[in-house]
C-alpha positions in Angstrom: 5.0 -8.0 1.0 7.9 -10.2 0.5 9.8 -6.9 1.1 9.0 -6.5 4.4 11.6 -6.4 7.0 10.0 -7.2 10.2 11.3 -4.3 11.8 9.0 -3.5 14.6 6.8 -7.0 14.7 3.8 -4.8 13.7 1.4 -7.7 12.8 -0.8 -9.4 15.0 -1.8 -12.5 14.5 -4.9 -11.6 12.5 -2.8 -9.1 10.3 -0.7 -12.1 9.5 -3.7 -14.1 8.0 -4.5 -11.0 5.9 -0.8 -10.5 5.0 -0.8 -14.2 3.4 -3.6 -13.3 1.5 -1.6 -10.5 -0.3 1.5 -12.0 -1.5 2.7 -12.7 -4.9 2.1 -16.5 -5.0 -1.5 -16.1 -4.1 -2.2 -13.0 -6.6 -1.1 -15.3 -9.5 -3.0 -18.3 -8.1 -6.1 -15.9 -8.2 -5.3 -14.7 -11.4 -5.2 -18.0 -13.0 -8.2 -19.2 -11.1 -10.0 -16.0 -12.5 -9.2 -17.2 -16.0 -10.4 -20.8 -15.9 -13.9 -20.0 -14.1 -17.3 -18.1 -15.3 -16.8 -14.6 -14.8 -19.6 -14.5 -12.2 -17.5 -17.1 -9.8 -14.3 -14.6 -10.1 -12.9 -13.2 -7.0 -12.4 -9.3 -7.2 -8.9 -8.5 -7.5 -7.7 -4.9 -6.3 -4.3 -3.4 -6.4 -2.9 -0.4 -4.4 0.0 1.6 -6.3 2.0 3.6 -3.9 3.4 6.9 -4.9 6.9 5.6 -4.1 6.5 3.2 -6.7 5.6 4.9 -9.5 8.8 7.3 -9.9 11.0 3.9 -9.9 9.2 2.5 -13.0 9.1 6.3 -14.6 12.7 6.0 -14.5 13.3 2.7 -15.1 11.3 3.0 -19.0 12.1 6.4 -19.2 8.5 7.7 -18.8 6.8 10.2 -17.3 5.6 9.2 -13.9 2.0 10.1 -15.0 2.4 7.6 -17.8 4.1 5.4 -16.2 1.0 5.2 -13.8 -1.1 5.1 -17.2 0.8 2.0 -18.5 1.0 0.1 -14.9 -2.5 0.3 -14.4 -3.2 -1.0 -18.1 -0.7 -4.0 -17.3 -2.7 -4.4 -14.1 -5.7 -4.7 -15.9 -5.0 -6.6 -18.7 -3.6 -9.5 -16.3 -7.1 -9.5 -14.9 -6.8 -7.0 -11.9 -10.3 -5.1 -11.2 -9.1 -1.9 -9.5 -6.0 -0.3 -9.4 -6.2 2.5 -6.7 -3.4 5.2 -6.5 -3.0 5.9 -2.5 -0.8 9.3 -3.2 -4.1 11.2 -1.4 -4.1 8.4 1.7 -0.4 9.1 2.1 -1.1 12.8 2.6 -3.9 12.1 4.3 -1.1 10.2 6.4 1.1 12.9 7.0 -1.3 15.8 7.7 -2.8 13.3 10.4 0.7 12.6 12.1 1.1 16.6 12.0 -1.6 17.7 13.4 -1.4 14.6 16.1 2.5 16.4 16.5 1.1 19.4 16.9 -1.5 18.5 19.5 0.5 16.7 21.8 3.6 19.6 21.5 1.2 22.0 23.0 0.3 19.6 25.6 3.9 18.5 26.5 4.0 20.4 29.6 0.7 19.3 30.9 1.1 15.5 29.9 3.9 13.1 31.0 3.6 10.9 28.3 2.9 13.8 25.3 6.2 13.3 23.8 8.0 11.8 22.4 5.7 10.9 19.6 6.5 7.6 17.9 5.5 7.5 13.9 6.1 4.9 11.4 5.9 4.4 7.5 6.9 0.5 6.3 9.6 0.5 4.6 8.7 -2.6 2.7 
């Protein structure tokens, strides 16, 4: 989240509170707390990997994308992360939904004044 460009003020106050819980400093604070306490009191840590990050790691370390994903997942789990999720399928669903909405809006463009333009966004951060 340190990569956020504040490009469109997309966050509400409530989302801002959630964002705070996801920063690097808080992540390492929780990892350290989990190391010091009984496992029954651990906070569950989950990490999501976006499809754009894996090719970067693969190229940087001269690995295939699948091997980079396996190694990155193993590294995060060795730190104490409980769950690592690949968000590729979520990105695919997002693209499909955007496409579906655009087709619907395009078909209604003559009946509804506000059918087009359609604005869509993906956070570049």
